[in-house]
MIDO-944960 format. One record per residue (C-alpha): x, y, z. Coordinates in steps of 0.001 Angstrom, whole numbers, padded with zeros to 6 digits, always signed. Example, Ala and Ser with C-alpha at 12.3 -4.5 7.8 and 13.67 -1.06 7.14 Angstrom:
% residues 2
+012300-004500+007800/+013670-001060+007140/
//
This chain:
% residues 82
+140581+364632+115869/+141178+365542+119507/+140652+363209+122467/+137305+364694+123521/+135821+364220+120052/+137137+360675+119938/+135381+360015+123261/+132123+361505+121949/+132432+359430+118787/+132944+356365+120991/+129768+357174+122941/+127867+357538+119664/+129217+354204+118415/+128201+352396+121604/+124652+353662+121123/+124605+352816+117406/+125790+349280+118203/+123121+349073+120934/+125698+348570+123673/+124054+351408+125600/+120496+352676+125578/+119090+356140+125123/+119200+357022+128836/+122837+355947+129112/+123657+357895+125939/+122138+361021+127445/+123941+360501+130749/+127340+359971+129126/+126944+363036+126922/+125934+365139+129923/+129100+364147+131794/+131546+364127+128874/+134184+366805+128481/+133116+368676+125365/+135370+370859+123202/+134257+374483+123439/+133448+374714+119737/+131158+371652+120057/+129307+372534+123293/+126217+374041+121653/+125801+371043+119368/+125991+368554+122246/+123667+370638+124444/+121135+370696+121606/+121554+366941+121094/+120978+366299+124814/+117808+368409+124696/+116565+366485+121658/+117291+363151+123360/+115353+364316+126425/+112418+365305+124233/+112525+361979+122354/+112547+360018+125620/+109303+361610+126729/+107426+362183+123468/+108294+359292+121131/+107122+355716+121619/+109912+353613+123116/+110084+351266+120114/+110723+354277+117819/+113259+356112+119999/+116390+354287+118833/+115841+355008+115139/+114949+358638+115810/+118075+359255+117909/+120196+357213+115492/+119209+359573+112657/+120076+362618+114760/+123449+361194+115799/+124238+360348+112180/+123448+363944+111218/+125719+365299+113981/+128536+362989+112902/+128304+364031+109266/+128023+367758+109978/+130427+368129+112891/+132705+365158+113499/+133509+363571+110151/+133868+366769+108163/+137343+367177+106705/+138065+370589+108254/+137588+369428+111854/
//
């Protein structure tokens, strides 16, 4: 796994462990250096986070974003061919 993906994984883990909140997650993803083949996925994730922040009750936001991050990890980061 390259350094940029490790950094993204680290950002995800900080959110999962509740070391950062949803706004900080969004901010860090927006400023992270993203591998070209992963840009569309992260842009979509940022858009979903933005939507969640303004349409989902605050007490439900963490679980909703957690599920999305888990899906991204399984499909794009932890797959064996990456």
